[in-house]
C-alpha positions in Angstrom: -47.3 -172.9 -147.4 -47.9 -170.7 -144.7 -47.3 -167.6 -146.2 -47.5 -164.0 -144.2 -49.6 -161.2 -145.6 -47.3 -158.2 -147.5 -44.4 -160.5 -148.4 -43.5 -161.6 -151.8 -44.1 -164.7 -153.5 -42.5 -165.4 -157.1 -44.4 -169.1 -158.3 -41.7 -170.2 -161.3 -43.2 -171.0 -164.8 -46.4 -169.4 -163.1 -48.3 -169.3 -166.5 -49.3 -173.2 -166.5 -52.3 -174.8 -164.4 -50.8 -174.6 -161.0 -50.0 -170.9 -161.7 -53.5 -170.4 -162.5 -54.6 -171.6 -159.2 -51.5 -170.1 -157.1 -51.7 -166.5 -158.2 -55.9 -165.9 -156.6 -54.5 -168.3 -153.6 -51.4 -165.8 -153.3 -53.3 -162.9 -153.7 -56.1 -163.4 -151.5 -53.7 -164.3 -148.9 -52.0 -160.6 -149.5 -48.7 -161.4 -150.8 -46.9 -159.8 -154.2 -46.9 -162.1 -156.4 -44.4 -162.3 -159.2 -44.4 -165.0 -162.0 -42.6 -165.8 -165.0 -43.4 -167.6 -168.7 -43.7 -167.1 -172.1 -45.2 -163.5 -173.0 -48.3 -164.7 -174.7 -49.8 -165.4 -171.0 -48.4 -161.9 -169.5 -52.3 -160.5 -169.7 -53.8 -164.0 -169.1 -51.6 -164.3 -165.6 -52.1 -160.4 -165.0 -55.7 -160.8 -165.0 -55.4 -163.1 -162.3 -53.7 -161.0 -160.2 -49.8 -161.3 -160.8 -48.0 -158.1 -160.0 -44.8 -158.7 -161.8 -44.5 -160.7 -164.9 -41.0 -161.9 -166.3 -40.7 -162.9 -170.0 -38.1 -165.8 -169.4 -37.2 -165.7 -173.2 -35.9 -162.4 -172.9 -35.5 -161.9 -169.1 -33.2 -163.9 -166.4 -35.2 -163.7 -162.8 -32.1 -164.6 -161.2 -30.8 -161.0 -162.3 -33.8 -159.2 -161.7 -35.5 -160.6 -158.2 -33.6 -160.8 -155.1 -34.5 -160.6 -151.5 -37.6 -163.1 -152.3 -39.6 -164.0 -149.5 -41.1 -167.6 -150.9 -40.6 -169.9 -154.0 -43.3 -171.8 -155.3 -41.2 -174.2 -157.8 -43.2 -175.7 -160.3 -40.3 -176.5 -162.8 -37.4 -178.3 -160.7 -34.3 -179.6 -161.9 -31.5 -176.5 -162.3 -33.9 -173.9 -161.6 -34.6 -175.0 -157.7 -30.9 -174.0 -157.2 -31.7 -170.5 -159.0 -34.6 -169.9 -157.3 -33.1 -170.3 -153.8 -30.6 -167.8 -155.1 -33.4 -164.9 -155.4 -34.5 -165.8 -151.7 -33.5 -163.7 -149.6 -32.1 -165.1 -145.9 -34.5 -167.6 -144.3 -36.7 -167.4 -147.4 -38.9 -170.6 -148.2 -39.0 -172.3 -151.9 -41.5 -175.0 -151.6 -41.1 -177.4 -154.5 -43.6 -179.6 -156.0 -41.2 -180.8 -158.9 -37.9 -181.1 -156.7 -36.9 -184.2 -154.4 -38.5 -185.5 -151.2 -36.2 -184.9 -148.0 -36.3 -185.9 -144.7 -38.3 -183.0 -143.5 -41.0 -184.1 -145.6 -41.0 -187.6 -144.6 -41.3 -186.6 -141.3 -44.4 -184.6 -141.7 -45.9 -187.5 -143.7 -44.9 -189.6 -141.0 -43.4 -192.0 -142.5 -41.7 -194.6 -141.0 -38.1 -193.9 -139.5 -36.5 -196.4 -142.3 -38.3 -194.1 -145.0 -37.4 -191.0 -143.1 -33.5 -191.7 -143.4 -34.2 -192.9 -147.5 -35.7 -190.1 -148.1 -33.4 -188.0 -145.8 -30.3 -189.6 -148.1 -31.8 -188.8 -151.1 -32.9 -185.3 -150.7 -29.9 -184.7 -148.8 -28.1 -182.4 -152.0 -31.3 -179.8 -151.6 -31.2 -179.5 -147.8 -27.3 -178.9 -148.5 -28.2 -176.1 -151.4 -30.9 -174.7 -148.8 -28.1 -174.4 -146.1 -25.8 -173.3 -148.6 -27.8 -169.8 -149.5 -29.5 -169.8 -145.4 -33.2 -170.8 -146.5 -35.8 -173.5 -146.3 -36.3 -176.3 -148.4 -40.1 -178.4 -148.6 -40.7 -180.5 -151.0 -44.8 -181.1 -151.0 -46.7 -184.0 -152.3 -50.2 -183.2 -152.8 -52.3 -184.9 -150.2 -56.4 -184.8 -149.5 -57.0 -183.0 -146.2 -61.0 -181.7 -146.0 -60.3 -178.4 -144.5 -57.7 -177.7 -146.7 -59.6 -178.5 -149.9 -62.8 -177.1 -147.8 -61.1 -174.1 -147.2 -59.8 -174.0 -151.3 -62.7 -174.4 -152.2 -64.7 -171.9 -150.9 -62.0 -169.0 -151.6 -62.2 -170.1 -155.1 -66.1 -169.6 -155.2 -65.4 -165.9 -153.5 -63.1 -164.7 -155.8 -64.7 -166.6 -158.7 -61.6 -168.0 -159.6 -62.5 -170.2 -162.9 -60.1 -173.6 -163.8 -57.7 -173.0 -165.9 -58.4 -175.2 -169.1 -56.3 -175.1 -172.0 -57.2 -177.8 -174.2 -59.7 -181.1 -174.1 -59.4 -184.0 -175.9 -61.5 -187.0 -176.6 -60.3 -190.6 -174.5 -59.1 -191.6 -178.3 -56.8 -188.6 -178.5 -54.8 -189.7 -175.5 -51.8 -189.8 -176.9 -51.8 -186.6 -178.1 -52.8 -185.1 -174.3 -50.1 -187.2 -173.0 -47.6 -185.5 -175.9 -48.9 -181.7 -175.3 -48.4 -182.9 -171.3 -45.1 -183.8 -171.9 -43.9 -181.0 -173.8 -45.1 -178.4 -171.6 -47.0 -176.0 -173.6 -50.4 -176.1 -172.0 -51.6 -172.7 -170.6 -53.5 -174.5 -168.3 -54.9 -177.9 -167.3 -54.9 -180.6 -170.4 -58.6 -182.8 -169.7 -59.7 -186.3 -171.1 -62.9 -186.4 -171.6 -65.1 -189.4 -171.4 -67.9 -188.4 -173.1 -68.8 -190.3 -176.1 -70.7 -187.3 -177.5 -67.6 -185.5 -177.8 
């Protein structure tokens, strides 16, 4: 997401592993960062640099926030449209969990037939974005050496550490998958192949 310094970013569900990485990056780029999640994670995300925290159990971000410049959607589903509603006109929502659209297919230089297919599949999100006067982008993480090096350098400079929630042995893989499936992690869930653990 090309973001302009001085603007505001809302990271939905920013208490997880993605938020833990996105918050320091956004702060380093000069953004005001707002996130929501379980209040048990408030201190951690504030320490990472979040300027405002919204407890999703007691507060409704759609009633608190408006005129937001950017949204990083880590939740998808019905939250995507709600997040479009808090953006200012010409705001931008970047979704990690939504549906690919035609613009995504063009950016990825996919064949014309795939661009058409994704254009049809993602039409609902494009129509919603048009309704709210905002931009919808789906992001698929791809290997990009220059960007990875830039992020690595930034993390080194800021001394950002990966947010690891728990480590499971390979034999415990089903428990790890269960934890991830239920969305209760406060960071990344790691599978260790080390026989000594």
